[in-house]
Structure formats: C-alpha cells, structure tokens
C-alpha positions as CSV (number, residue, x, y, z in Angstrom):
1,M,32.4,-59.7,16.2
2,S,30.5,-57.0,18.2
3,K,27.0,-57.6,19.4
4,R,24.3,-56.6,16.9
5,H,21.8,-54.0,18.1
6,G,19.5,-53.9,15.1
7,S,16.6,-56.3,14.2
8,Y,17.5,-58.4,11.2
9,G,14.7,-60.9,10.9
10,F,14.9,-64.2,9.1
11,D,16.1,-65.0,5.6
12,A,13.3,-66.6,3.5
13,P,11.1,-67.2,6.6
14,W,8.8,-69.6,4.7
15,A,11.7,-72.0,4.2
16,L,12.6,-72.1,7.9
17,A,8.9,-72.6,8.8
18,G,8.7,-75.4,6.3
19,L,11.6,-77.2,8.0
20,V,10.1,-76.8,11.5
21,L,6.7,-78.0,10.4
22,G,8.3,-80.9,8.5
23,A,10.2,-82.0,11.7
24,L,7.0,-81.8,13.7
25,A,5.0,-83.8,11.2
26,L,7.6,-86.5,11.0
27,A,7.8,-86.6,14.8
28,A,4.0,-87.0,15.0
29,L,4.2,-89.9,12.5
30,A,6.9,-91.5,14.6
31,V,4.7,-91.4,17.7
32,V,1.8,-92.9,15.8
33,S,4.0,-95.6,14.3
34,F,5.4,-96.6,17.7
35,A,1.9,-96.5,19.2
36,L,0.7,-98.9,16.5
37,D,3.8,-101.1,17.2
38,I,5.2,-100.5,13.7
39,L,8.8,-100.3,14.8
40,A,10.6,-99.9,11.5
41,A,8.3,-97.1,10.4
42,G,8.7,-95.4,13.8
43,I,12.4,-95.5,13.6
44,A,12.5,-94.2,10.1
45,F,10.1,-91.3,10.9
46,L,12.1,-90.5,14.1
47,A,15.3,-90.4,12.1
48,G,13.7,-88.1,9.5
49,A,12.4,-85.8,12.3
50,L,15.8,-85.5,13.9
51,Y,17.5,-84.9,10.5
52,T,15.0,-82.2,9.6
53,L,15.2,-80.6,13.0
54,A,19.0,-80.5,12.6
55,S,18.5,-78.8,9.2
56,A,16.2,-76.2,10.8
57,A,18.8,-75.6,13.6
58,S,21.5,-75.0,10.9
59,Y,19.2,-72.6,9.0
60,L,18.3,-70.7,12.2
61,Y,22.0,-70.4,13.2
62,T,23.0,-69.1,9.7
63,T,20.3,-66.5,9.5
64,R,20.7,-65.2,13.1
65,R,24.4,-65.6,13.7
66,G,26.5,-67.5,11.1
67,K,26.2,-65.1,8.2
68,F,27.2,-62.2,10.4
69,V,30.4,-64.0,11.4
70,V,31.3,-64.8,7.8
71,W,30.7,-61.3,6.6
72,D,32.5,-59.7,9.5
73,A,35.6,-61.7,8.5
74,E,35.2,-60.7,4.8
75,L,34.9,-57.0,5.6
76,R,38.0,-56.8,7.8
77,R,40.0,-55.9,4.6
78,L,38.3,-52.5,4.4
79,R,40.6,-49.6,5.1
80,G,37.7,-47.4,6.4
81,D,37.5,-44.7,3.7
82,E,35.8,-46.6,0.9
83,R,32.5,-46.0,-0.8
84,L,30.6,-49.3,-0.5
85,L,27.4,-50.5,-2.2
86,D,25.3,-53.4,-1.0
87,L,23.1,-55.0,-3.6
88,G,19.8,-56.3,-2.2
89,C,20.6,-55.0,1.3
90,G,17.3,-55.9,2.9
91,R,17.3,-55.0,6.6
92,G,21.0,-54.2,6.4
93,A,22.8,-57.2,8.0
94,V,25.9,-56.7,5.8
95,L,25.4,-53.0,5.2
96,M,25.6,-52.1,8.9
97,L,28.6,-54.4,9.4
98,A,30.4,-52.6,6.6
99,A,29.3,-49.1,7.8
100,E,30.9,-49.8,11.2
101,R,34.2,-50.2,9.5
102,L,33.8,-47.1,7.2
103,E,34.7,-44.4,9.7
104,H,35.8,-42.1,6.9
105,G,33.7,-43.7,4.1
106,S,30.1,-44.4,3.3
107,A,27.8,-47.4,2.8
108,T,24.9,-47.4,0.3
109,G,22.2,-50.1,0.2
110,V,19.9,-50.7,-2.7
111,D,16.8,-52.9,-2.6
112,I,13.2,-53.3,-3.8
113,W,12.1,-54.3,-0.3
114,R,10.2,-57.6,-0.8
115,A,8.9,-59.4,2.3
116,K,9.2,-62.9,0.8
117,D,13.0,-62.5,0.7
118,Q,13.4,-61.6,4.3
119,S,10.9,-61.1,7.1
120,G,10.0,-57.4,7.8
121,N,12.0,-56.3,4.8
122,T,11.3,-52.6,4.6
123,E,13.3,-49.5,4.1
124,Q,12.0,-48.2,7.4
125,V,13.4,-51.2,9.3
126,A,16.7,-50.8,7.6
127,R,16.9,-47.1,8.6
128,A,16.0,-48.1,12.2
129,N,18.8,-50.6,12.2
130,A,21.3,-48.0,11.0
131,E,20.2,-45.8,14.0
132,A,20.4,-48.8,16.4
133,E,23.9,-49.6,15.2
134,G,25.0,-46.0,15.4
135,V,26.0,-45.7,11.8
136,A,23.0,-43.7,10.3
137,K,25.3,-40.8,9.2
138,R,27.4,-43.2,7.0
139,V,24.4,-45.1,5.5
140,E,22.3,-44.2,2.5
141,L,19.3,-46.3,1.4
142,V,18.1,-46.3,-2.2
143,T,15.0,-48.0,-3.7
144,G,16.1,-49.5,-6.9
145,D,16.5,-52.6,-9.1
146,M,19.9,-54.4,-9.2
147,R,19.4,-54.8,-13.0
148,D,19.3,-51.0,-13.5
149,L,21.3,-49.3,-10.8
150,P,20.7,-45.6,-10.3
151,F,24.4,-44.8,-10.0
152,G,27.1,-43.6,-12.4
153,D,30.0,-45.6,-13.7
154,D,32.9,-46.3,-11.3
155,A,30.9,-44.9,-8.4
156,F,32.0,-47.3,-5.7
157,D,35.2,-48.8,-4.3
158,V,33.5,-52.0,-3.1
159,V,30.4,-53.8,-4.2
160,V,28.9,-56.5,-2.0
161,S,25.8,-58.7,-2.1
162,S,24.5,-61.4,0.2
163,Q,21.8,-63.9,-0.9
164,A,20.1,-61.4,-3.2
165,I,20.9,-61.9,-6.8
166,H,19.4,-65.4,-6.9
167,N,16.0,-63.8,-6.3
168,I,16.1,-62.6,-9.9
169,P,14.2,-65.4,-11.7
170,A,15.7,-65.2,-15.2
171,A,19.4,-66.0,-16.0
172,E,19.5,-62.9,-18.2
173,G,18.4,-60.7,-15.3
174,R,21.0,-62.2,-13.0
175,E,23.7,-61.6,-15.6
176,Q,22.5,-58.0,-16.0
177,A,22.7,-57.5,-12.2
178,V,26.3,-58.7,-12.2
179,R,27.1,-56.5,-15.2
180,E,25.6,-53.5,-13.4
181,A,27.6,-54.3,-10.3
182,Y,30.8,-54.3,-12.4
183,R,29.8,-51.0,-14.1
184,V,29.5,-49.1,-10.9
185,L,32.7,-50.5,-9.4
186,R,35.8,-48.4,-9.9
187,P,38.9,-49.8,-11.6
188,G,40.8,-51.8,-9.0
189,G,37.7,-52.1,-6.8
190,L,36.6,-55.2,-4.9
191,M,33.4,-57.2,-5.5
192,L,32.2,-59.8,-3.0
193,V,29.0,-61.8,-3.9
194,A,27.7,-64.5,-1.5
195,D,24.9,-66.7,-2.8
196,F,23.7,-70.3,-2.4
197,Q,22.8,-70.5,-6.1
198,H,24.2,-69.4,-9.4
199,T,27.7,-68.4,-8.3
200,P,29.3,-70.2,-11.3
201,E,27.1,-68.0,-13.5
202,Y,28.4,-64.9,-11.7
203,E,32.0,-65.9,-12.1
204,E,31.4,-66.7,-15.8
205,T,29.8,-63.3,-16.4
206,L,32.7,-61.5,-14.7
207,R,35.3,-63.5,-16.7
208,G,33.4,-62.6,-19.9
209,L,33.7,-58.9,-18.9
210,G,37.5,-59.4,-18.8
211,V,38.0,-59.9,-15.1
212,V,41.0,-62.1,-14.5
213,D,41.4,-61.6,-10.7
214,V,38.2,-63.6,-9.8
215,R,37.7,-66.7,-7.8
216,R,34.8,-68.7,-6.3
217,R,35.0,-70.4,-2.9
218,D,32.9,-72.0,-0.3
219,A,31.8,-69.8,2.7
220,G,31.9,-72.6,5.2
221,W,29.5,-74.3,7.5
222,R,28.4,-71.0,9.2
223,F,26.7,-70.1,5.9
224,W,24.7,-73.3,5.5
225,Y,20.9,-72.9,5.1
226,G,20.0,-76.3,6.5
227,G,23.1,-78.3,5.6
228,P,26.0,-78.7,3.1
229,W,23.5,-79.2,0.3
230,F,22.4,-75.5,0.8
231,S,25.9,-74.1,1.3
232,T,26.8,-70.6,0.3
233,G,29.5,-69.7,-2.3
234,I,31.4,-66.5,-2.5
235,V,32.6,-64.9,-5.7
236,E,35.5,-62.5,-5.1
237,A,36.7,-60.3,-7.9
238,R,38.9,-57.2,-8.6
239,K,38.0,-55.0,-11.5
240,P,41.0,-54.5,-13.8
241,A,42.8,-51.3,-12.9
242,G,43.4,-50.2,-16.5
C-alpha cells in the first residue's frame, strides 16, 4: 500500500482516550499497591494495565494503519472506471484509496460530518485530503444522510462504507441506510460494508431485498479496535443483475 499523504485523524477518539486513561489509572493503582506491600492487588492491577495498554495499541494501529491495509486489499478488485459511493466517508480514508484506483472513474463521499465519529471530521478536511492524495478531480463530496441519499436509482457501480452505519442509533434507521445503499447501486454492482456492529442485520436486510450473492466475513486482526471482542465484519454483496 502506498504511503498516505492526507490527515485522517482517529476513529471515535474518545474511545482511544478512554483506553489510554484506563491503562494509566490501573498502572497508578499497581504502583500504590506495591508501595503498600499489597502484592496480589499490585499484580492484578499491573496485569490490567498491560492488558488495557495492549488494547489501546491495537486500537491505535487499526485507526492509523490497519484499516487502510484491509481496504486497500478489498479495493484491488476495482477495474478503474467505476462510479463509487462511500457512505459516511468522514475524512476520506476509504474514499481516497478508492479514488487512486479510479483513473477513469469517480468517487463520491457522503457524510453529515460529526466530530464524535472521527476527530476533525469536516468536509474541508476531506477536500484537503483529496488534494494531498492527488485525486481531487475524481472526488465529489456531498453532505447528506445515509437514510435518504440524494442520488437516483442505480447511480453507482460500487457502494462502500466503513464503520459508519452503526452510528445510526435505531435499527430501523440502519435498515433504511442499507436499503438506500441497495437502491443507488446498479444491477450487478458491488457493495462492501465494514462495521464492528450490526453486520448480521445488514446481511439480513440485503437477503430480504432478494440478494442471494451476499456473505459476511471477518476482516481480520488489522481491523480490531482494541482486540478480537471489537473485531470488524465485512458484508459483501452483489445486486442481482436482472
């Protein structure tokens, strides 16, 4: 994977901060316990601190490197002439990777730009990243809600989404987002949705829409947000051609 030139921030920065602070707190308790000669408690707190620190390291790796490696591999199947849509594109981590492969195509990102989902999550930052990666001419950014996409039916050859749909709090809203993604995907088009929550729901919704060519799989350790208990699943589907 080529070196990234944009600035992509941290996914859910409050979660990473919580892990780091938790590790520091446990380490402090370990020091106090050892100072008071409470050996068992000290060992327990130290083990907890190391465990939490390892989780923070896993989270940091995923948000800064691992997710890029996974998506780079997923996007290798692009021919280069597709129209691609990224749902909840944020700063454009996936969008820019895709745009680099779309020499004769285009990449559209849609988001409502909420800072709680990603640090520095603004349309201006995404545009700056497109410029930094040298793909600005292939990228379009649109402010919009995944549940009501401002695009016509069958408008895109590929629809992707990374850690975005779970931010919709209600199950009905998440289902509507998947339905909208399906609506704007052309017959025979590819859908790739990565998320650490609700992927069985997404698969069920797609099967309810008549999609037979759909599968759900694990994205691997590079997409762990702290450990295997926060692993990322990928739903891959092809819209029926007829």
